[in-house]
C-alpha positions as CSV (number, residue, x, y, z in Angstrom):
1,X,-27.6,-8.5,27.7
2,X,-30.6,-6.9,29.3
3,X,-31.9,-3.7,27.5
4,X,-32.7,-0.6,29.7
5,X,-35.8,1.3,29.2
6,X,-35.5,4.6,27.3
7,X,-38.7,6.6,27.4
8,X,-39.1,9.4,30.0
9,X,-42.3,10.5,31.5
10,X,-42.6,13.2,29.0
11,X,-42.2,10.9,26.1
12,X,-45.0,8.7,27.6
13,X,-47.2,11.6,27.8
14,X,-46.5,12.6,24.2
15,X,-47.3,9.2,23.0
16,X,-50.7,9.2,24.9
17,X,-51.7,12.5,23.5
18,X,-50.9,11.4,19.9
19,X,-53.4,8.6,20.0
20,X,-53.0,4.9,19.7
21,X,-55.0,3.4,17.0
22,X,-54.5,-0.2,17.3
23,X,-54.8,-3.3,14.9
24,X,-57.3,-6.1,16.0
25,X,-54.5,-8.6,17.2
26,X,-51.7,-7.6,19.2
27,X,-48.9,-10.2,19.8
28,X,-45.4,-10.1,21.2
29,X,-42.6,-10.9,18.8
30,X,-40.1,-13.7,19.8
31,X,-37.4,-11.9,17.9
32,X,-36.7,-8.5,16.6
33,X,-34.0,-6.9,14.3
34,X,-33.4,-3.1,14.9
35,X,-31.3,-0.4,13.4
36,X,-30.2,2.8,15.3
37,X,-30.1,3.6,19.0
38,X,-33.8,2.9,19.8
39,X,-36.1,0.0,20.3
40,X,-39.7,0.9,19.3
41,X,-43.0,-0.7,20.3
42,X,-43.4,-1.8,16.7
43,X,-40.2,-3.8,17.0
44,X,-41.6,-5.7,19.9
45,X,-45.4,-5.9,19.2
46,X,-46.9,-7.4,16.1
47,X,-50.0,-5.7,14.9
48,X,-49.4,-2.3,16.6
49,X,-50.7,0.8,14.8
50,X,-48.0,3.2,13.3
51,X,-49.1,6.1,15.4
52,X,-48.3,4.1,18.6
53,X,-44.8,3.0,17.2
54,X,-42.8,5.0,19.7
55,X,-39.3,4.3,21.2
56,X,-39.4,2.6,24.5
57,X,-36.0,1.0,25.2
58,X,-32.3,1.4,24.2
59,X,-31.0,-0.7,21.5
60,X,-28.1,-3.1,22.1
61,X,-24.7,-2.0,20.8
62,X,-24.1,-2.5,17.0
63,X,-23.4,-6.1,16.3
64,X,-24.8,-7.3,19.7
65,X,-27.9,-9.1,20.8
66,X,-30.1,-8.4,23.9
67,X,-33.1,-9.5,25.6
68,X,-36.1,-7.7,27.0
69,X,-38.5,-9.3,29.7
70,X,-42.1,-9.8,28.1
71,X,-43.7,-8.3,31.2
72,X,-41.7,-5.1,30.7
73,X,-42.8,-4.8,27.2
74,X,-46.3,-5.3,28.2
75,X,-46.1,-2.8,31.1
76,X,-44.5,-0.2,28.8
77,X,-47.5,-0.6,26.5
78,X,-50.0,-0.5,29.3
79,X,-48.6,2.9,30.4
80,X,-49.5,4.2,27.0
81,X,-53.0,2.8,27.1
82,X,-52.4,-0.2,25.0
83,X,-53.7,-3.5,26.4
84,X,-54.8,-6.9,25.1
85,X,-51.4,-8.0,24.1
86,X,-51.0,-11.7,23.6
87,X,-47.6,-12.8,25.1
88,X,-48.3,-16.5,24.5
89,X,-45.5,-18.5,26.3
90,X,-42.8,-15.8,25.7
91,X,-40.9,-14.7,28.7
92,X,-38.1,-12.7,26.9
93,X,-37.9,-11.0,23.5
94,X,-34.6,-11.3,21.7
95,X,-33.4,-8.0,19.9
96,X,-30.5,-8.0,17.4
97,X,-28.9,-4.9,16.0
98,X,-26.7,-5.8,13.0
99,X,-23.4,-4.3,12.8
100,X,-20.7,-3.4,10.3
101,X,-17.2,-4.5,11.5
102,X,-14.2,-2.0,10.8
103,X,-11.2,-4.1,11.4
104,X,-7.9,-3.1,12.8
105,X,-6.6,-3.5,9.2
106,X,-9.2,-1.1,7.9
107,X,-8.3,1.5,10.6
108,X,-4.7,1.3,9.9
109,X,-5.4,1.8,6.1
110,X,-7.5,4.8,7.1
111,X,-4.7,6.4,9.1
112,X,-2.2,5.7,6.2
113,X,-4.3,7.4,3.7
114,X,-4.8,10.4,5.9
115,X,-1.1,10.8,6.5
116,X,-0.5,10.5,2.7
117,X,-3.1,13.3,2.1
118,X,-1.1,15.4,4.6
119,X,2.0,15.1,2.8
120,X,3.7,11.9,4.1
121,X,5.9,10.3,1.4
122,X,6.9,6.7,0.6
123,X,5.2,3.5,1.8
124,X,3.6,4.0,5.1
125,X,3.4,1.1,7.6
126,X,0.8,2.0,10.3
127,X,0.7,-0.1,13.6
128,X,-2.2,0.5,16.1
129,X,-1.5,0.0,19.7
130,X,-2.3,-3.3,21.1
131,X,-5.3,-2.2,23.3
132,X,-7.1,-0.9,20.3
133,X,-9.6,-3.5,18.8
134,X,-11.9,-3.6,15.8
135,X,-14.9,-1.3,15.8
136,X,-18.5,-2.1,15.1
137,X,-21.0,0.6,13.8
138,X,-24.6,0.1,12.9
139,X,-25.1,-1.9,9.8
140,X,-27.4,0.8,8.4
141,X,-24.6,3.4,8.6
142,X,-22.8,3.0,5.3
143,X,-20.8,6.2,5.6
144,X,-17.0,5.9,5.3
145,X,-14.7,6.6,8.2
146,X,-12.7,9.7,8.1
147,X,-9.9,11.2,10.0
148,X,-11.2,14.4,11.8
149,X,-7.7,15.2,13.6
150,X,-4.4,13.8,13.3
151,X,-1.1,14.6,15.2
152,X,2.1,12.8,14.4
153,X,5.5,13.1,16.1
154,X,7.9,13.2,13.0
155,X,10.8,11.9,15.2
156,X,9.3,9.0,17.1
157,X,6.6,8.2,14.5
158,X,3.9,8.1,17.3
159,X,0.5,9.4,16.3
160,X,-2.9,10.2,17.7
161,X,-6.0,10.3,15.5
162,X,-9.6,11.1,16.0
163,X,-11.9,9.2,13.5
164,X,-15.6,9.7,12.9
165,X,-18.3,8.7,10.5
166,X,-18.0,10.9,7.5
167,X,-21.0,13.4,7.0
168,X,-22.1,12.9,10.8
169,X,-21.3,16.1,12.8
170,X,-22.7,14.4,15.9
171,X,-20.7,11.3,15.6
172,X,-18.7,10.7,18.8
173,X,-16.0,8.8,17.0
174,X,-12.8,7.2,18.4
175,X,-9.3,8.0,19.3
176,X,-6.6,5.9,17.8
177,X,-3.0,5.8,18.8
178,X,0.0,4.0,17.3
179,X,3.0,4.5,15.3
180,X,3.8,4.9,11.6
181,X,7.1,4.3,9.8
182,X,8.1,4.9,6.2
183,X,9.3,1.8,4.6
184,X,11.1,1.0,1.3
185,X,11.6,-2.3,-0.7
186,X,15.1,-3.5,-0.8
187,X,17.0,-6.6,-2.2
188,X,18.7,-8.7,0.4
189,X,20.3,-12.1,0.3
190,X,17.8,-15.1,0.7
191,X,20.7,-17.1,2.1
192,X,24.3,-16.4,3.2
193,X,26.5,-15.4,0.3
194,X,30.1,-16.4,0.5
195,X,33.0,-14.0,-0.3
196,X,34.1,-14.1,-4.0
197,X,30.8,-15.8,-5.2
198,X,29.1,-13.7,-7.8
199,X,25.6,-12.8,-6.8
200,X,22.6,-14.3,-8.6
201,X,19.3,-12.9,-8.8
202,X,17.7,-16.2,-7.5
203,X,19.6,-15.8,-4.4
204,X,18.0,-12.4,-3.6
205,X,14.7,-11.6,-2.0
206,X,12.7,-8.3,-1.7
207,X,11.8,-7.2,1.8
208,X,10.5,-4.0,3.4
209,X,12.7,-2.0,5.7
210,X,12.1,1.4,7.7
211,X,13.7,4.1,5.7
212,X,15.5,5.5,8.6
213,X,17.5,2.2,8.9
214,X,18.5,2.1,5.3
215,X,21.8,4.1,4.9
216,X,22.6,6.1,1.9
217,X,25.2,3.6,0.7
218,X,22.7,0.5,0.7
219,X,22.0,-0.9,-2.7
220,X,18.2,-1.4,-2.9
221,X,17.7,-2.8,-6.4
222,X,18.4,-6.5,-7.4
223,X,19.6,-5.2,-10.8
224,X,22.4,-3.3,-8.9
225,X,23.5,-6.4,-7.1
226,X,23.2,-9.3,-9.6
227,X,26.6,-10.3,-10.9
228,X,28.6,-8.3,-8.3
229,X,31.2,-10.0,-6.0
230,X,30.9,-9.8,-2.3
231,X,34.0,-8.7,-0.5
232,X,32.9,-10.5,2.7
233,X,30.3,-13.1,3.6
234,X,26.9,-11.4,3.4
235,X,24.3,-12.6,5.9
236,X,20.7,-13.6,4.9
237,X,18.3,-10.7,5.3
238,X,21.0,-8.0,5.8
239,X,21.0,-4.9,3.7
240,X,24.1,-4.8,1.2
241,X,26.2,-1.7,1.1
242,X,28.2,-0.6,-1.9
243,X,31.4,-1.1,0.1
244,X,30.5,-4.7,0.7
245,X,30.8,-5.4,-3.2
246,X,33.3,-5.3,-6.0
247,X,32.9,-5.5,-9.7
248,X,33.5,-8.9,-11.3
249,X,36.9,-9.3,-12.8
250,X,36.5,-9.7,-16.6
251,X,40.2,-9.6,-17.6
252,X,42.9,-11.3,-15.7
253,X,46.5,-10.1,-15.5
254,X,48.8,-11.6,-18.3
255,X,45.6,-13.0,-20.1
256,X,45.2,-13.2,-23.7
257,X,42.4,-10.8,-24.7
258,X,40.6,-9.6,-27.7
259,X,41.6,-6.1,-28.6
260,X,39.0,-4.0,-30.7
261,X,40.3,-1.0,-32.3
262,X,37.4,1.5,-33.4
263,X,38.0,4.5,-35.6
264,X,35.6,6.4,-38.0
265,X,32.9,3.5,-37.9
266,X,35.6,0.9,-38.8
267,X,36.5,-1.8,-36.2
268,X,39.6,-4.0,-36.3
269,X,40.3,-7.0,-33.9
270,X,43.5,-8.4,-32.9
271,X,44.9,-10.4,-30.0
272,X,46.8,-8.8,-27.1
273,X,48.1,-9.7,-23.6
274,X,46.8,-7.8,-20.6
275,X,49.3,-6.2,-18.3
276,X,46.9,-5.8,-15.3
277,X,43.5,-7.2,-14.2
278,X,40.2,-5.1,-14.7
279,X,36.5,-4.9,-14.4
280,X,33.9,-3.4,-16.8
281,X,34.8,0.1,-17.6
282,X,38.3,-0.1,-16.1
283,X,41.3,1.2,-18.1
284,X,44.1,-1.4,-18.5
285,X,47.3,-1.8,-20.5
286,X,47.6,-4.3,-23.3
287,X,50.8,-5.4,-25.2
288,X,50.9,-6.5,-28.7
289,X,52.6,-9.9,-28.7
290,X,54.3,-9.1,-32.1
291,X,55.5,-5.6,-31.9
292,X,55.8,-5.7,-28.0
293,X,54.0,-2.2,-28.1
294,X,51.9,-1.5,-25.1
295,X,48.6,0.5,-25.6
296,X,45.8,1.3,-23.2
297,X,42.1,0.4,-23.5
298,X,39.0,-0.1,-21.6
299,X,37.4,-3.4,-20.4
300,X,34.1,-3.8,-22.4
301,X,33.5,-7.5,-21.8
302,X,34.9,-10.9,-20.9
303,X,38.5,-11.0,-22.0
304,X,37.7,-8.0,-24.3
305,X,39.5,-4.6,-24.4
306,X,38.3,-1.7,-26.7
307,X,40.6,1.1,-27.9
308,X,38.8,4.0,-29.5
309,X,40.7,6.5,-31.8
310,X,40.6,10.2,-30.7
311,X,38.0,12.3,-32.8
312,X,39.5,14.1,-35.7
313,X,40.2,17.8,-34.8
314,X,37.6,20.2,-36.1
315,X,39.3,22.6,-38.6
316,X,39.2,26.3,-37.6
317,X,37.6,28.9,-39.8
318,X,40.9,29.9,-41.5
319,X,41.6,26.4,-42.4
320,X,38.1,25.8,-43.8
321,X,38.0,28.9,-46.0
322,X,39.2,28.6,-49.6
323,X,42.2,30.7,-50.6
324,X,41.2,34.2,-51.9
325,X,41.5,34.7,-55.6
326,X,44.2,37.5,-56.8
């Protein structure tokens, strides 16, 4: 890119009045590295006295390179009373302005952080509009990027933000637009799961989904899904609802089961025959094969029923008090 001149007539006059003490040998530089918005004579001419080191051209954009014709540099110096510059065989001078790249990912993170600081909850997924590219600032500028203004539509998730270099009130900044959604991690089938097959942890995978697309009846934790029985075929990647599942049957109807009777810290075991099927925590009836008596218990394991004796009644005060002496 060509670099346009920066100095005005007033600037030239000021430089002339300040004096131009020069070194013995003045030589054009083939290349120069600058920071900031200005290219000074000292960037372009080797051996120039510091008192004559004044801005003469506008610098390239951060991260970019530009060229300046050698004759224009010599002419700018001559206007300031500086002569005797050795140009050698140079036709142009290359000027490089190092830049610090702020990627789209960085910008998205800055927006997400600002939203969280303003009260947004959950995991935020920020997406910038496609027309927004990475930004480059002067490499000498090490300040963080901050969000000066942020407006968000809570219904659509669209936002507009103004970001600037922190600590720089004169920074022009940039306007960023895009969308943000709150996401949550949920467990979904890694492959199709057939009806009636117990769900195994290895057949589940964690994915992120927008919160507004996760119903209240969706089971999100793999611990809540492992061991459950699908009532229907579950498709890979689809959220699993509570109504899609049934507890595994631990006791079948007419099955011989172990009956545990617990009372006052004492546990007795016997065999019984279930009168109906049940899952963990279900109450079912069990028949004693010898006495034919039917009792009710709770499923506590595979082919296992537990019957707990009711707690002993607490005696009232009158019953607890000793008889009065006559």
